[in-house]
LUMDREN-992429 format. One record per residue (C-alpha): residue in three letters; x, y, z. Coordinates in steps of 0.02 Angstrom, whole numbers, plus 50000, padded with zeros to 5 digits. Layout:
% residues N
ALAXYZ...
% end
This chain:
% residues 618
MET557465275757826LYS559385279757768ASN560015280157904ARG559235260957948ILE560065254957770LYS561695262957821PHE561675253957987ILE561335238257927ILE562765239557772LEU563955242557931ILE563565228358029PHE563685217757880ALA565425225257817LEU566105221958000PHE565665203258006TRP566305200657844ILE567935208557924LEU567835197358094LEU567505181857950LEU568865187157839SER570275190657979ARG569925174158072LEU569975165557915TYR571835173857867PHE572295170058046LEU571855151558069SER572395147257869ILE574155159557865LYS574535164358033SER574295149958137ASN574875137458001LYS576685136058082TYR576075132058242TYR574925118158182GLN576185111958078GLU577575110658215LEU576035100958348ALA575505090358195ASN577515085958154ARG577495081358350ASN576025070658321ILE576685061458173ILE578545057658233ASN579025043658373ILE580385043258456GLU581145025558510TYR582455021558628LEU583765009358600SER584764997058712PRO586414994858722ASN587034976358720ARG588124977158903GLY590004977258840GLU591064957458870ILE592374958059000LYS594044947258952ASP595504941759021ARG597134945758969ASN597334933158849GLY595484936358764SER594724924858845VAL592834929858872ILE592284928859051ALA590784939159046MET589604940458906SER587774941858841GLN586664929058762LEU585504931458653GLY583594926758646PHE582154930858688ASN580794935758844ILE578724929658831SER577374942458889LEU575544941658866LYS574444954858841ALA573454963758982HIS571944957959081LEU571754942359030SER571344937759214LYS569544944659192LYS568164931759182SER567754934159012LYS569414931758957GLU570004918259081LYS569974905458959ASP571024914458842LEU572284914158974THR572264895359004ASN572664893458810ASN574134902858789ILE574864899458960ALA574514878858920PHE575214884058707ILE576864889558777THR577214876458912SER577054865958771HIS578414871758666PHE579374874058821PRO578934858458949LYS580284865459092GLN579114880859151SER577634875859236ILE575754881759200GLU575434886059392LYS577134897359404LEU576724904759249THR574764909459313LYS575164915359457ARG576624928559393TYR575404933259280LYS574054937559379ARG575104944359508ASN575464959559389ASP573764960559298ASN572704975259370PRO571394987659284TYR572775000559277ASN574124991259179HIS573954990358989LYS575804984858983ALA576004965558918ILE576604955859047GLU578254947559061VAL577974927059108ILE579654922959052ASN581044932059055PHE582524924558934ILE582554908558827PRO584014905558727TYR583974911158535GLU584474893458495ASN582734885258589MET581634899658538ILE582064905258352GLU581524889958246LYS579604889658344PHE579534910058330VAL578384908458200ALA577214898058270PHE577214910858440SER577074924558301ASN575204918458273PHE574694920258430HIS573914938958459ASP573844939858646ILE575764933758650VAL577094945058637VAL578754938858589LYS580384952258604PRO582334948858587THR583314951958747SER584844946658810LYS585564940159001ARG587154941559065PHE588204923359076TYR589754919859149PRO590564903559070TYR591724904259228LYS590424899259331ASN591134903559512SER593094906059471ALA593764924359498SER591724927059556HIS592264940759693ILE593424948259540ILE592074950459435GLY590374950759512TYR588864949959449VAL587234961759363ALA585594961359447LYS583794968159464ALA584154987159474ASN583084994059623GLN582075011959608LYS583475022659661GLU584655015459512ILE583235016859394ASP583115035359437SER584885037959420ASN585405026659272LYS584365027959108VAL585155010459056ALA584505002359213LYS582995010459180TYR582615002059001LEU583604984659012GLY583114983159194VAL584804977959273ILE586294985459314GLY588104980259386LYS588064974659573ASN589774969759639GLY591644965959560ILE592044975159403GLU590244974059347LYS589904988659487GLN591404996759447TYR591324996959269ASP589494998259226LYS589365012259148VAL590805007559024LEU590004990859009GLY588284997259010GLY588455010858882GLU587265023158810MET585595024258753GLY585345026558574GLU583695035358494ARG582715032558358GLU581505046258243VAL580305036258138LYS578835047658052VAL577245035558082THR575515037458027ALA573845041158134ASN573795023258157ASN575735021358201ARG576105013458032LYS578025018557984LEU578345029757861ALA579885036057862LEU581515036157971ILE582065052958006ASN583825050058109GLU584565039858208ILE585885038558332LYS586535019258373PRO586765015858568THR588665013958620SER589525001258751SER591344995758766ASP592134979358802ILE593344978258950THR595214967358937LEU595744963159134THR597324958659195ILE597074943259249ASP597434925759187MET595964914459202GLN597274900759165LEU598034905959333GLN596504909859397SER595714892659391TYR597554885159460LEU597444895459602LYS595384888059632GLU596224870159614ILE597624870759723PHE596644880359881THR596314866459980GLN595834871960146GLN594174878960191SER594394898260180GLY595474912760138THR596394921259988VAL597664921959864ILE598304935859764VAL599604938859627MET600174954659562ASP601534961059480ALA602774969459584HIS603184985059456ASP601474988859408GLY600124982659523SER599304972359389ILE598344958459464LEU598534942159377ALA597624931459493ALA596684934159652GLY595414922859745SER594474922159882PHE593884907759948PRO592474900059958GLU591934908359785TYR589994906059736ASP589244904659551ILE588584921559501ASN587644915659375ALA586344913059503PHE586214932059554VAL585624939459361HIS583964935059365GLY583864933259562ILE584434922359692ASN583064910259757THR582864913659955LYS583354894959998ASP585234898159907TRP585074914859967GLU585064907960162LYS586404895360145MET587494908160081ILE587344921360199THR587374908860340ASN589034897960288LEU590194901860422ASP591584904560289HIS590654916760222PRO590914915060027PHE589954931259993THR591194944360074ASN592904947759974LYS594104942760075PHE595654951759975ILE594874968859984GLN593644965760135GLY594164954560265LEU595004962360386TYR596154951560499PRO597764957460608PRO599234955160492GLY600364947160628SER602314947160582SER601834947760405THR602074967860447LYS603654965260525PRO604614969760364ALA603674987860390VAL604114990160575ALA605684985960561LEU605954998160414SER605335010660532PHE606415007960671LEU607675011760542ASN606915025360488SER606815031160669GLY608815034460697LEU608605027160838ILE609105006360809ASN610255004160682GLU610414985660589LYS611734976760689GLU611174981260845ASP610724965060949PHE609074965361075LEU609224949761180CYS607674939161190SER607504927761325GLY605684920661278GLU604584936261393LEU604524953361424TRP603764960061571LEU602964977661554GLY602374981661745LYS601494967961797ARG600924960461620LYS602054947661522PHE602064948461328ARG602734932961246CYS603794927161126TRP603184913560990ASN604744906461048SER604804903561255TYR606594898461265GLY607164912961175HIS607914918161022GLY609664924561126ASN610574939961033VAL609454945960904ASP610014958660730MET608714967560633ARG609084953860484ARG608784936760608ALA607254946460701ILE606334946460528SER606964929160472GLU606464920060636SER605204931560667CYS605684934360853ASP604274946760952ASP605654949961086TYR606564960260978PHE605114970560901TYR604364973761080LYS606194982461156GLY606014990760979GLY604394997960992LEU604475003261134ARG606285012961097VAL605515021960957GLY603665024561018ILE601905022460931ASP601885038760839LYS603385034360726ILE602605017360686SER600935021160653THR601415035060551ASP602545026560436LEU601395011760440MET600235023160357ARG601365026860242TYR601715012660181GLY599915008160118PHE599045004460308GLY597255010160370LYS596815017660211LYS596125010260034THR597285003859908LEU596205011559772VAL596064994459693ASP594684995159554LEU593454986459649PRO591944993559749ASN591874994759943GLU593744992359991PHE593944992260169ILE595405002560268GLY595654993160439THR596365001160560VAL598065008260625PRO597935011260814ASN598835025060873ARG598615037961031ASN597295048160918TRP596305033160865LYS595985027161010ILE595575044061089ASN594525046960960LYS593605029260959PHE593415026761141GLY593975042961238GLU595375031161321SER597325035561327TRP598765025761255TYR599695014761342LYS601525007661302GLY600884988961293GLU599784991161138THR601154998561071LEU601934980561094ASN600384971761022THR600424982960863VAL602204981060816ILE601914961460801GLY600274963960706GLN598994959760818GLY597794968960939ASN596784982860863PHE597884982860706LEU596914976260558ALA597154975160386THR596724967760213PRO597724955960115MET597634968659984GLN598714980660067VAL599914970060124SER600314964359947HIS600324981259920LEU601654984760049THR602514968759977ALA602904976259829MET603404991959921LEU604644981259997ALA605304973659848THR605304986959711GLY605385005359821LYS604035010159723ASP602145014159767VAL601225003759657VAL598995005259636PRO598544984659628HIS597294985159482PHE596244972859380ILE595924984159220LYS596964982659074LYS596174989858901VAL594304999358855ASP593914990358708SER595764991558609LEU596325007058728ASP597655001458839VAL597615007759023ASN598815014259095TYR599585015559294THR600985023859351ALA602045018059509GLN602675033159604THR604375032059711LEU604105031159890PHE605795032659964ASN607225043559967THR609025037359918LEU609425034060079GLU607955023860127GLN608335012659972ASP609955009660080LYS609065002860213LEU607904990460103LYS609244978860084ILE609394974560267ILE607384972860239ARG607754962660088GLU609114950560154GLY607894946060311MET606714940660207TYR607414929960093ASP608124922060269VAL606354919160330CYS606354907560150TYR607994898760163ALA609104902260313LYS609324885460442ARG607844896060556GLY607014902860441THR605114900060474ALA604484895360295THR606004886860251LYS605204869960294TYR603874872960206ASN604764882260048HIS604604872259878SER604714886859760MET605744881159571ILE606174900859612THR607354910659714ILE605974919259830ALA605774931059987GLY604394933360107LYS603754933360279THR602494920960372GLY601384928660480THR600074920860622SER598684929960708GLN597364928760823VAL595714928860752VAL594874943860821GLY592924939660873ILE591594925360818PRO589884935760824GLN588674926560957GLU587614924760836GLU588804910060737LYS589384905560892GLU587524898260908ARG587734889360768MET589354881560781SER589714862560821GLU591134861360985ASP592274854960833ASP591704871360731LEU592004881760867LYS593904875360893TYR594274873260698TYR593594895860686GLN594584899360854LYS596164893960781SER597454908760715GLN597534912960529ALA598894909260448TRP599854921460309PHE601384922360202THR601984935460078THR603044933859963TYR603994942759816GLY605104934359678PRO606404933159589TYR607284938259752MET608474945459638ASN607434954459526PRO605824955259581LYS604204953259464TYR602684945959547VAL601924946559727VAL601134931059797THR600204935859974ALA599174918360036LEU598034920160206ILE597374904260263GLU595844907060392HIS596174897360545GLY597664889060471GLY598844891460615HIS600744894460573GLY600954904760424GLY602324895660322GLU601544878160377ALA599894882260304ALA600424893260153GLY602114889360101SER601464874459983LEU600174883859908VAL601474899759856SER602744888759786LYS601474880159684VAL601024897559613TYR602644902359602ASN603004885659494LYS601604887659401LEU602214906359342VAL603554899359265GLU602434884159191LEU601344899359100GLY602844908059044TYR602734924559173ILE604454921359250HIS605834914959120LYS606684899059154MET608414907559172TYR607864910859372VAL607514891859392ARG608684886659551LYS610054876759511GLU609454860159572TYR608104859259433ARG608824866759276ASP609544852559220MET607804843059201SER606944840859048ASN605254852158989GLN604414836559019GLU605094832059170LEU604964851359240ASN603214853259192SER602864836659289SER603894846559456ILE602954859259435ARG601054851459454GLU601854842059584
% end
């Protein structure tokens, strides 16, 4: 009996020991764990999206901004039969306030995205301007199923001016969303131009807010907040000059670049035809996109960095400098130009079929004598010439701060054997030295070369000037040694003669109010794709087979400040097609104060300011 009582007491004691131990564990030892769990349950983290930074021109004019507004969504699952009437009423209410919206389109948009697995509100209108929505906000808030949220939309006030520089933002794809947190929450990202190149700067960084809430998600207190950040960008371009390029470019297609010869900053650059970048912000419609991509003048192509053309005679000054550097040709040596050169059984013609007679280097540049460069090229050889051309910036990127810059081609022995598995022929050397054949360059490369010849410096073309208030500086490197700098003198004199000598190839077409130097060029069309030929009329085909026209220049001649390079697609002779255009650009630079009036040529100096400005505009 006693043993039995002892056993019951033992069982009873063990029970209470276990009970008290468990109570101790739950009330004291587990308190910290459950406290942390509770804290996590009552703290909400809200992500804060940055407002994309503005893009401004060098004078502070805003050329890309984010407009404030609202989007309108409807709660999910209104497509069910039981709630179809609610969907109809809600959409009818929205369209009563915004009559331009289509009931059919909003309904279709909603139903396309409504499904049993989606519990988030479905966007039916992506943007309503702030001023159009704010007075109706209270009325909309009375509708339980309608969700109105603040948003922003990228806007480009200059529409199609500088479109290839600015670029645009558009809906981010899945790859971009996965790699970019801001794009994930905003749904858009820079797709082209400056918008893409500096997307991380403009898009900024996400912020976040920690908020203490109840079980019913009622906010109790703000615990911590990190504000989102983004930066504004100031570009080197002047929109007044940029708009002027568009005004005076009356040809069908081509490009013009205006660049500082000393630091590579670009004042204006137009690729024509241009397009309205606002159309891409929320997605361009199929009809407009089809019209753009089938346009034979390729408005979507940025011609100054992605247009690949034989540079023609615009590169003859660079080839002449290579002749001098070889030590095999001096500036005073004459070559007899008879109008043609036979190489084996093939005849290579000079553009002047009558011949130029005895020609030295300065005159060869001025009158663009092909035969001089044929004979010089055969003596120096492609190995030296192609090496120097690459040193002067061809066959590689200029490093301009825009995405997808093309590098072009400087043909030589190694290039040909790697590409075609074939040996080099001397006839290819003759094509290369006059900028034809497989030699391909971008207008930016030609502009870069011209700055190099004008100053002796290797500049980096660029559009960025400031990030917020912080200057972005580029330093030009000295490319030529003292001996080479001396050799540049004859090259510059030849380029001066292009614009002013009696038989200079641009003399008749140069009307610049300041003294300039330059080089014209005419180059063959590389080829027209078969699919484009099929869409061309006979007259179109004749036009698109016409040569490309080059005119690259710098000025003032004695104190180079700016480079102006123009390429007119299918324009024919460079001087004739682009001479007037380039002259107007220099005259505008005087009017805007970029070039001091002390550099105005003598025949214009006595004019009053009014007469001078009137002459510039003509």
